[in-house]
C-alpha positions as CSV (number, residue, x, y, z in Angstrom):
1,M,-65.0,-50.8,-47.5
2,F,-61.5,-50.5,-48.0
3,R,-59.8,-48.1,-49.4
4,K,-56.2,-48.2,-50.4
5,K,-54.1,-45.1,-48.3
6,K,-52.4,-42.7,-50.4
7,S,-48.3,-42.8,-50.1
8,P,-47.0,-39.5,-48.3
9,I,-44.0,-40.2,-51.7
10,P,-44.5,-37.3,-54.5
11,S,-45.5,-40.1,-57.4
12,P,-42.0,-38.5,-60.1
13,L,-40.0,-39.8,-56.8
14,R,-42.0,-42.5,-55.6
15,P,-40.3,-45.2,-57.8
16,W,-36.7,-43.7,-55.9
17,L,-37.9,-43.9,-52.8
18,Q,-39.5,-47.0,-52.7
19,P,-37.6,-49.2,-49.9
20,W,-37.9,-46.0,-48.2
21,Q,-42.3,-45.2,-47.9
22,E,-42.9,-46.5,-44.3
23,M,-40.2,-43.9,-42.9
24,D,-41.2,-41.4,-40.8
25,W,-40.7,-38.3,-42.8
26,F,-42.0,-36.0,-40.2
27,L,-39.4,-37.2,-38.0
28,L,-36.2,-37.4,-40.1
29,G,-36.9,-33.8,-41.4
30,A,-37.1,-32.3,-37.9
31,V,-34.0,-34.3,-36.8
32,L,-32.3,-32.5,-40.5
33,S,-33.5,-29.0,-39.4
34,L,-31.9,-28.7,-36.3
35,V,-28.7,-30.4,-37.5
36,V,-28.5,-27.4,-40.1
37,L,-30.1,-24.6,-37.5
38,G,-27.0,-26.1,-34.7
39,G,-24.1,-25.2,-38.4
40,V,-25.3,-22.1,-38.9
41,M,-25.6,-21.7,-34.5
42,I,-22.3,-22.9,-34.0
43,H,-20.5,-20.9,-37.5
44,S,-21.6,-17.8,-35.5
45,V,-20.4,-18.4,-31.9
46,Q,-16.8,-19.5,-33.7
47,L,-17.0,-15.7,-36.1
48,N,-14.1,-14.2,-34.7
49,H,-11.7,-17.7,-34.4
50,T,-10.8,-18.4,-38.3
51,E,-9.0,-21.0,-37.1
52,R,-12.1,-22.8,-35.5
53,R,-14.2,-25.0,-38.1
54,D,-16.4,-26.8,-35.9
55,W,-19.6,-26.0,-37.9
56,M,-17.6,-27.8,-40.7
57,F,-17.6,-31.7,-38.4
58,H,-21.1,-30.1,-37.5
59,A,-22.3,-30.6,-41.1
60,L,-19.7,-33.8,-42.3
61,I,-21.2,-35.6,-39.5
62,G,-24.9,-34.5,-40.0
63,S,-24.3,-35.6,-43.8
64,V,-22.8,-39.1,-42.5
65,G,-25.8,-39.4,-40.2
66,T,-28.0,-38.9,-42.4
67,F,-26.6,-41.3,-45.0
68,L,-26.8,-44.5,-42.0
69,V,-30.1,-43.6,-41.4
70,F,-31.4,-44.2,-44.6
71,I,-29.0,-47.6,-45.0
72,I,-29.7,-48.7,-41.0
73,S,-33.1,-47.8,-41.8
74,R,-33.0,-50.5,-45.1
75,L,-31.8,-53.6,-41.9
76,R,-34.3,-55.6,-39.9
77,Y,-33.9,-53.9,-36.9
78,D,-34.7,-57.5,-35.2
79,A,-31.8,-58.8,-36.2
80,L,-30.6,-57.4,-33.4
81,L,-32.1,-59.9,-31.0
82,A,-29.3,-62.3,-31.7
83,W,-27.1,-60.0,-30.9
84,K,-27.7,-58.4,-27.8
85,W,-25.8,-59.5,-25.2
86,W,-22.9,-58.9,-28.3
87,I,-23.6,-55.3,-28.2
88,Y,-24.0,-55.4,-24.6
89,S,-20.7,-57.4,-23.9
90,I,-18.4,-54.5,-26.5
91,T,-20.5,-51.8,-24.5
92,N,-18.8,-52.4,-21.4
93,V,-15.3,-53.3,-23.1
94,S,-15.0,-49.7,-24.2
95,L,-16.2,-48.1,-20.7
96,L,-13.1,-50.8,-18.8
97,L,-10.8,-49.6,-21.6
98,V,-11.6,-46.0,-20.7
99,M,-10.4,-46.3,-17.6
100,I,-7.3,-48.1,-18.2
101,A,-6.0,-46.3,-20.7
102,G,-8.4,-43.6,-21.3
103,V,-7.1,-39.6,-22.1
104,E,-8.0,-37.6,-19.2
105,E,-9.9,-34.0,-19.8
106,K,-11.4,-31.9,-17.3
107,G,-10.8,-33.7,-14.7
108,A,-12.8,-37.1,-16.2
109,Q,-11.3,-40.1,-18.0
110,R,-13.9,-39.9,-21.2
111,W,-12.2,-40.4,-23.9
112,L,-10.2,-43.4,-26.3
113,N,-7.5,-41.9,-28.6
114,I,-7.7,-44.2,-31.6
115,F,-5.2,-43.3,-34.5
116,G,-5.6,-39.8,-33.5
117,F,-9.4,-39.4,-33.6
118,G,-11.0,-39.1,-30.1
119,L,-13.9,-41.3,-29.4
120,Q,-15.8,-41.4,-26.4
121,P,-17.7,-44.8,-25.3
122,S,-20.3,-43.8,-23.2
123,E,-22.3,-41.8,-25.8
124,F,-22.3,-45.0,-27.7
125,A,-23.2,-46.7,-24.5
126,K,-26.4,-45.0,-24.6
127,L,-27.5,-47.0,-27.5
128,G,-25.8,-50.5,-26.5
129,A,-28.0,-49.7,-23.4
130,I,-31.3,-49.3,-24.9
131,I,-30.9,-52.2,-27.8
132,T,-30.2,-54.8,-24.5
133,L,-33.1,-54.1,-22.2
134,A,-35.6,-53.8,-25.4
135,A,-34.1,-57.7,-26.1
136,L,-35.2,-58.7,-21.9
137,L,-38.0,-56.1,-22.2
138,H,-38.6,-58.0,-25.4
139,Q,-39.0,-61.7,-24.1
140,R,-40.7,-60.5,-20.3
141,S,-42.0,-57.9,-19.7
142,A,-41.0,-56.0,-15.8
143,S,-44.4,-56.8,-14.3
144,T,-43.0,-58.8,-12.3
145,L,-39.9,-57.7,-9.2
146,P,-37.9,-60.9,-10.7
147,Q,-37.7,-59.5,-14.0
148,M,-37.2,-55.9,-13.5
149,M,-34.0,-56.9,-11.1
150,K,-32.6,-58.4,-13.6
151,V,-33.3,-55.5,-16.2
152,L,-31.6,-53.1,-13.5
153,I,-29.1,-55.7,-12.8
154,V,-28.2,-55.8,-16.3
155,A,-28.4,-51.4,-16.6
156,A,-26.2,-51.2,-13.1
157,L,-23.0,-52.6,-14.7
158,P,-21.9,-49.8,-18.2
159,W,-23.7,-47.1,-15.5
160,V,-21.3,-47.4,-12.2
161,L,-18.8,-47.5,-15.3
162,I,-19.6,-44.5,-16.4
163,F,-20.0,-42.5,-12.9
164,L,-16.9,-43.7,-12.0
165,Q,-15.1,-42.1,-14.9
166,P,-16.6,-39.3,-13.6
167,N,-19.5,-38.9,-16.5
168,L,-22.7,-37.2,-13.6
169,G,-24.6,-36.4,-16.8
170,T,-24.1,-39.4,-18.9
171,S,-25.6,-41.5,-15.6
172,L,-28.0,-39.3,-15.4
173,V,-29.1,-40.2,-19.4
174,F,-28.6,-43.5,-17.8
175,G,-31.1,-43.5,-15.1
176,A,-33.7,-41.7,-17.7
177,I,-33.4,-44.5,-20.0
178,T,-33.9,-47.5,-17.8
179,F,-36.8,-45.8,-15.0
180,G,-38.4,-45.1,-19.5
181,M,-38.0,-48.4,-20.6
182,L,-39.3,-49.8,-17.3
183,Y,-42.6,-47.7,-17.4
184,W,-43.1,-48.5,-20.8
185,G,-42.6,-52.9,-20.0
186,N,-45.4,-52.8,-17.2
187,A,-42.9,-52.5,-14.4
188,N,-45.3,-51.3,-11.9
189,P,-45.0,-47.0,-11.3
190,G,-45.3,-47.9,-8.0
191,W,-41.7,-49.5,-7.7
192,L,-39.9,-47.3,-9.4
193,L,-40.9,-44.2,-7.3
194,L,-39.5,-46.7,-4.7
195,L,-36.3,-46.9,-6.4
196,L,-35.4,-43.6,-6.7
197,S,-37.2,-42.6,-3.6
198,P,-33.8,-43.3,-1.1
199,V,-32.0,-40.2,-3.9
200,I,-34.8,-37.3,-3.2
201,S,-34.5,-38.8,0.9
202,A,-31.2,-37.9,0.8
203,I,-31.9,-34.5,-1.3
204,L,-34.9,-33.6,1.1
205,F,-32.6,-34.5,4.5
206,T,-30.1,-32.7,2.8
207,T,-32.2,-29.8,2.5
208,L,-34.9,-29.5,4.9
209,V,-33.0,-30.9,8.1
210,T,-31.8,-27.0,8.3
211,K,-35.3,-25.8,8.5
212,G,-36.3,-27.5,11.9
213,A,-39.7,-28.6,12.9
214,I,-41.2,-27.7,10.2
215,G,-38.4,-29.7,7.7
216,I,-37.8,-32.8,10.0
217,L,-42.1,-32.7,9.6
218,G,-41.8,-32.6,6.3
219,L,-39.6,-35.4,6.0
220,G,-41.9,-37.4,7.8
221,L,-44.5,-37.4,6.0
222,W,-42.5,-38.0,2.9
223,I,-40.7,-41.3,4.3
224,A,-44.8,-42.3,5.9
225,F,-45.6,-41.3,2.3
226,I,-43.2,-44.1,0.7
227,G,-44.2,-46.5,3.5
228,W,-47.6,-46.8,2.0
229,V,-47.1,-46.3,-1.3
230,A,-44.8,-49.8,-0.2
231,L,-48.2,-50.9,1.5
232,K,-50.0,-50.8,-1.4
233,T,-47.5,-52.0,-4.3
234,L,-45.5,-55.2,-2.7
235,P,-46.6,-57.6,-2.2
236,W,-45.1,-58.7,1.1
237,K,-47.1,-56.5,3.0
238,T,-45.1,-56.1,6.6
239,Y,-41.8,-56.6,5.4
240,G,-42.5,-55.2,2.3
241,T,-43.6,-51.8,3.6
242,L,-40.6,-51.7,6.7
243,V,-38.0,-52.4,4.7
244,P,-38.6,-49.3,2.2
245,I,-39.0,-47.0,5.2
246,V,-35.4,-48.2,6.8
247,I,-34.0,-48.0,3.7
248,N,-35.3,-43.8,3.3
249,T,-34.4,-43.2,6.8
250,I,-30.7,-44.4,6.7
251,A,-30.6,-42.9,2.5
252,G,-31.9,-39.6,4.2
253,G,-28.8,-39.8,6.9
254,L,-26.8,-40.8,4.4
255,G,-27.0,-37.6,2.4
256,Q,-24.3,-35.2,4.5
257,V,-21.6,-38.7,3.5
258,L,-22.9,-38.2,-0.2
259,W,-22.2,-34.7,-0.1
260,Q,-18.7,-34.9,1.8
261,F,-17.3,-37.8,0.1
262,V,-19.0,-39.0,-3.3
263,L,-19.2,-35.8,-4.9
264,H,-16.6,-33.9,-6.6
265,D,-16.1,-30.4,-6.5
266,Y,-17.3,-29.3,-9.3
267,Q,-20.4,-31.3,-9.2
268,K,-21.0,-29.6,-5.3
269,A,-20.8,-25.9,-7.1
270,R,-22.7,-26.8,-9.8
271,I,-25.8,-28.3,-7.4
272,L,-25.4,-25.0,-5.4
273,T,-25.6,-22.7,-8.6
274,L,-29.1,-24.2,-9.3
275,I,-29.7,-23.0,-5.9
276,D,-28.1,-19.1,-6.1
277,P,-26.3,-18.1,-9.1
278,E,-25.4,-14.9,-7.2
279,Q,-22.8,-16.0,-4.6
280,D,-19.8,-17.3,-6.6
281,P,-21.2,-15.0,-9.6
282,Q,-17.0,-14.8,-11.3
283,G,-17.2,-18.5,-11.0
284,A,-19.0,-21.9,-10.7
285,G,-21.9,-18.9,-11.3
286,Y,-21.2,-17.4,-14.1
287,H,-22.1,-20.1,-17.2
288,V,-25.5,-19.3,-15.9
289,I,-25.2,-15.6,-15.3
290,Q,-24.5,-15.0,-18.7
291,S,-26.8,-17.4,-19.8
292,K,-29.3,-16.0,-19.1
293,I,-28.2,-12.7,-19.6
294,A,-28.4,-13.6,-23.2
295,I,-31.8,-15.3,-23.5
296,G,-33.4,-12.3,-22.1
297,A,-31.2,-10.1,-24.5
298,G,-33.1,-12.0,-27.4
299,E,-36.7,-10.9,-26.4
300,F,-39.0,-11.4,-29.4
301,L,-36.9,-11.9,-32.4
302,G,-34.0,-11.8,-31.4
303,R,-30.3,-9.4,-32.2
304,G,-30.1,-11.5,-35.9
305,I,-27.7,-14.0,-36.6
306,F,-24.4,-12.9,-36.3
307,H,-25.3,-10.2,-34.1
308,G,-25.5,-11.2,-30.6
309,T,-23.4,-9.5,-28.4
310,Q,-22.9,-11.8,-25.6
311,T,-21.9,-14.9,-28.1
312,Q,-20.0,-12.4,-30.4
313,L,-18.4,-11.0,-27.5
314,E,-17.6,-14.8,-26.0
315,F,-19.1,-14.5,-22.5
316,I,-20.3,-17.8,-22.6
317,P,-17.8,-20.2,-22.2
318,E,-18.3,-23.6,-23.3
319,Q,-21.0,-22.3,-26.3
320,H,-20.9,-24.5,-29.3
321,T,-21.4,-27.5,-27.0
322,D,-23.4,-27.3,-23.8
323,F,-23.9,-24.2,-23.9
324,I,-25.5,-23.4,-27.8
325,F,-29.5,-22.5,-27.3
326,T,-27.7,-19.4,-25.6
327,A,-26.8,-18.8,-29.3
328,V,-30.1,-19.2,-30.6
329,G,-31.7,-17.2,-27.6
330,E,-30.0,-14.1,-28.1
331,E,-30.4,-14.0,-32.1
332,L,-33.0,-15.7,-32.7
333,G,-34.9,-14.7,-29.8
334,F,-38.2,-16.0,-28.4
335,V,-39.3,-17.0,-31.8
336,G,-35.8,-19.1,-32.2
337,A,-36.6,-20.9,-29.3
338,I,-40.2,-22.2,-29.7
339,F,-38.8,-23.6,-33.5
340,V,-36.6,-25.5,-31.4
341,L,-38.6,-26.3,-28.6
342,G,-41.9,-27.4,-31.3
343,A,-39.3,-29.8,-33.0
344,Y,-38.4,-31.7,-30.3
345,L,-41.8,-31.3,-29.4
346,L,-42.3,-33.1,-33.2
347,I,-39.2,-35.5,-32.8
348,C,-40.8,-37.2,-29.1
349,Y,-44.7,-37.1,-30.7
350,R,-42.8,-39.2,-33.1
351,L,-41.1,-41.6,-31.3
352,L,-44.1,-42.3,-29.7
353,I,-46.9,-42.5,-32.7
354,I,-44.0,-44.7,-33.7
355,A,-43.5,-46.8,-30.3
356,Q,-47.0,-47.3,-30.4
357,S,-47.4,-48.9,-34.0
358,A,-44.4,-51.2,-33.9
359,K,-45.3,-54.8,-34.7
360,D,-43.6,-56.1,-31.2
361,E,-42.0,-55.1,-28.6
362,F,-39.1,-55.1,-29.1
363,G,-39.3,-51.9,-31.5
364,S,-41.9,-50.6,-29.4
365,L,-39.2,-50.9,-26.6
366,I,-36.3,-48.8,-28.5
367,A,-38.4,-46.1,-29.7
368,V,-38.4,-45.6,-25.8
369,G,-35.3,-45.5,-25.1
370,V,-34.5,-43.4,-27.7
371,F,-37.4,-40.9,-27.0
372,S,-36.5,-40.7,-23.1
373,M,-32.4,-40.1,-24.1
374,I,-33.0,-37.2,-26.3
375,I,-36.7,-35.4,-23.6
376,F,-34.5,-36.0,-20.7
377,Q,-31.8,-34.3,-22.8
378,V,-33.5,-31.9,-23.9
379,S,-35.2,-30.9,-20.7
380,I,-31.4,-30.8,-19.2
381,N,-29.7,-28.6,-21.4
382,I,-32.3,-26.2,-22.0
383,G,-33.0,-25.9,-18.1
384,M,-29.4,-25.5,-17.5
385,T,-29.4,-22.2,-19.6
386,I,-32.1,-20.7,-18.2
387,N,-31.6,-22.3,-14.3
388,L,-33.9,-24.5,-13.7
389,A,-31.6,-27.2,-13.3
390,P,-27.9,-27.8,-12.8
391,V,-25.3,-27.9,-15.1
392,T,-23.7,-31.2,-16.3
393,G,-22.4,-32.0,-19.1
394,I,-25.4,-33.3,-21.2
395,P,-25.3,-31.6,-25.3
396,L,-28.5,-31.0,-26.9
397,P,-29.3,-33.4,-29.3
398,W,-28.5,-32.4,-33.1
399,L,-27.9,-28.8,-32.1
400,S,-24.5,-28.7,-29.9
401,H,-21.3,-29.3,-31.1
402,G,-19.8,-33.0,-30.4
403,N,-19.1,-35.1,-33.3
404,A,-19.7,-38.7,-30.9
405,A,-23.3,-37.3,-29.4
406,L,-24.3,-36.0,-33.1
407,L,-23.3,-39.4,-34.7
408,M,-24.8,-41.6,-31.6
409,N,-27.8,-39.7,-32.3
410,F,-28.4,-40.4,-36.0
411,L,-27.7,-43.8,-35.3
412,A,-30.5,-44.3,-32.5
413,I,-32.5,-42.0,-34.8
414,G,-31.6,-44.8,-37.7
415,L,-32.7,-47.5,-35.5
416,V,-36.4,-46.1,-35.2
417,E,-36.5,-45.6,-38.7
418,S,-35.9,-48.8,-38.9
419,V,-39.0,-50.3,-37.0
420,A,-41.4,-47.2,-38.9
421,N,-39.6,-49.2,-42.3
422,F,-40.4,-52.9,-41.2
423,R,-44.0,-52.3,-38.9
424,N,-45.9,-53.8,-41.9
425,K,-49.3,-52.8,-40.4
426,P,-52.2,-53.0,-42.1
427,R,-54.0,-50.0,-44.2
428,F,-58.1,-49.6,-44.0
């Protein structure tokens, strides 16, 4: 028997919210809760700096972003299919302009100065890449090697432009977005592992070769495993197996070249800090050491809002941006940290639900692209505060201060809400 689905909107509000009745309110509610908490934490971090009003900008961008979510969710997302190459072109042109006329800050050229306002095109490039790749995979899945290579070539140009700024953190986010969307677009998981294997080989060679025979044996087993994956997944048995083995062997040898001539000094310091932050406690390891002290000091219930010792005495640099999670851990304790992690878990869960229920592959891939972007950024940002990931300039979505990142994340949620709002699925 067919039964009418009960509307999640209360009856007094139904006439007003009818155009948005298919929106995912759990998703939007989790996002807004993080924005409010982020504003409070930023205010706490800057409590002793009366001239700083970053929490007000956070609230302003959050309000504008919420308004944009409601507007974008009423626009048909599938209209973007016809604009994919325009979006791709604008994305790359803006990244080129950064390299030509960008403002340099802390050794990187990432900002455009437009009428006195700083604009970071690399943040909006994430959303541009998601739309472009979703359109390509919507037209033809990545179930064949030529189509997968086409997607990789399209993704490579903005990735290279961001890497050259240099902006290693955002370039890693691009990689996560691309791999996540390729997996959802029916790419063979073995092919994705083969793509990633040269990087793993370079890391393994750098770390294992110094361990003598055991290290060489470990590296050999890894390369043999890659050969087996190639044999099982690639269509050309002989060359398909031999080429990945040769590439991974060469990549292992190039690991030292990458370390010596490609990575910048601050990038090397961040990697070494991950291994042992105590080797430079007053330099590269200072962030991580103070971060772990702050989170541990919060214990179960925290020290209370505006009462965190590490936070109020400013022991943690850049705490209002990349290290905002340390303020949550110290002042709200384990309970606050679990709330934040629960909110992100709910966001990721709802993104996957929308991806599964979307009316077409384009909408599904958009939701998965946003999911890949969010879960990678959250994992790396929180991981670096507890010394499980290298320190990078990746902000914590909706919590960290950063006008461009906050606005872009709201635009991404607005686009996903459009996918949810236009599902038009039959209900029983």
